[in-house]
C-alpha positions in Angstrom: 68.7 -108.4 -84.1 65.1 -107.7 -83.0 64.8 -111.3 -81.7 68.1 -111.4 -79.7 67.4 -112.4 -76.1 63.9 -113.8 -76.9 62.9 -117.4 -76.6 62.6 -119.5 -79.8 59.0 -120.1 -78.9 58.3 -116.4 -79.3 59.7 -116.5 -82.9 57.6 -119.6 -83.7 54.5 -117.9 -82.4 55.0 -115.1 -85.0 56.6 -117.0 -88.0 55.1 -120.5 -87.5 57.0 -123.7 -87.4 60.4 -123.7 -89.1 61.0 -125.6 -92.3 64.3 -127.0 -90.9 66.0 -127.4 -87.6 69.7 -128.5 -87.5 72.9 -128.4 -85.5 76.0 -127.3 -87.5 79.4 -127.1 -85.8 77.7 -127.0 -82.4 75.3 -124.2 -83.4 71.5 -124.8 -83.1 69.8 -123.3 -86.1 66.1 -122.9 -87.1 65.4 -122.1 -90.8 62.3 -120.7 -92.5 62.0 -120.4 -96.3 59.3 -118.8 -98.3 59.1 -118.3 -102.1 56.6 -117.4 -104.8 56.9 -117.3 -108.6 55.8 -114.4 -110.7 55.6 -114.0 -114.5 58.4 -111.6 -115.4 57.5 -110.7 -119.1 55.3 -111.5 -122.0 57.3 -114.7 -122.8 56.3 -116.3 -119.5 59.8 -116.1 -118.0 59.5 -116.8 -114.3 61.6 -115.5 -111.4 61.4 -116.6 -107.8 61.0 -114.1 -105.1 62.3 -115.7 -101.9 63.2 -115.2 -98.3 65.3 -117.5 -96.1 65.6 -116.7 -92.5 67.9 -118.4 -90.0 67.8 -118.0 -86.2 70.5 -119.3 -83.9 69.7 -120.2 -80.3 71.8 -121.2 -77.3 71.4 -124.3 -75.1 68.6 -122.5 -73.2 66.6 -121.9 -76.5 67.3 -118.1 -76.3 68.0 -116.4 -79.6 71.6 -115.3 -80.0 71.7 -114.3 -83.7 70.1 -114.6 -87.0 70.0 -113.5 -90.6 67.7 -113.0 -93.6 68.5 -113.5 -97.2 66.4 -112.8 -100.3 64.4 -110.1 -102.0 61.1 -111.1 -100.4 62.1 -110.7 -96.8 60.0 -108.2 -94.9 61.8 -105.2 -93.6 59.6 -104.5 -90.6 58.0 -106.4 -87.7 54.6 -105.7 -89.2 55.7 -107.3 -92.4 57.1 -110.2 -90.5 53.8 -110.9 -88.9 52.2 -111.2 -92.3 55.0 -113.5 -93.3 53.8 -116.3 -91.0 53.5 -119.7 -92.7 50.1 -121.0 -93.5 49.1 -124.4 -92.1 50.2 -127.2 -94.3 47.5 -129.8 -95.2 47.9 -133.3 -96.6 
């Protein structure tokens, strides 16, 4: 809800470029995903901490909704600023 009414460019300035952009049933969505693996126990079992965030924009690129899913999603704006994607290199 904190992004409602803001431009998608404002979100990108904080979170970095989205991993996906798509239109579903006439809705324009931007999706960011982040995940890391951690060793869970002495046997080397791995679990994936992840966060997937979706932002919906209207035809003027103004945020009209969004959601977060996953245990690794930051709960505050301060956490969200640290969540920004790193530059990808080839």
